[in-house]
C-alpha positions, 0 to 999 in steps of 0.5 A: 473321345467324342463318344466318351463325352456323349455317353457321359452327357447322356448318363448325366441327363438320365440320372438327373431326370430320374432323381427329380421328384414331382410334387404332389398337389394337395386337393380335396374333392367336394362332390356337388359343391355348386348348387344350381337352381332346378331349371338351370344346368351347366353345359361345357364349362370353359372358364372359372374365376374367383373374386376377392370375396371368394365368389365363384364365377362359372362361364359355360357353353350350352343349356341356354338360348341366345341370339347367336347359336340358339341352345349353344349360347353361353351363360355366366353364373355366380356362386357364393363361397359356399357354392350357393347360386347367387345369379346369372349375369348377362342373361341372353346378352347379344355377345353370348355365342361360344363361351371362352374364358372369364377373369376377375380384375383387382377391382372385382370387375368381371371380364369375359371373352366370347370366342364365337362373337369375338367380343370382350365384355366387362361387367361391374362387380354388380353385374351391370354396365356391360362394356364391349370390345370387338376383337381385332382379328375380325376387324383385320380380316374385314379390313383386308377384304376377306 
């Protein structure tokens, strides 16, 4: 009897797995959408975010000089909704070490986390007034004498 119940469950599971349809995600590829200045290049992109105006923020590793790892420092650049370069935010900021992610909050503040320096940085929508917070992982490790 157990064998029959087990066989029924296996058959039911395999039938339900076969009938599920994975939806296709519609997209349109636009080659070279972002227009960088001639002297600026992306490194490894680790984060992309869009604000309420449709501006695109790209956080990348490399192609810059910075205080922590020289050419491995991070850069945060902003583009308008048509892909036109607007500015680089926080150029050579001390916290730039190894880019991790960028997010935009409902007030269009720009929040960036840097994995190498364990720092969270908040910029105003104008890219000013950086606010820093050292991540707790380093504090915990330092507090335990590690």
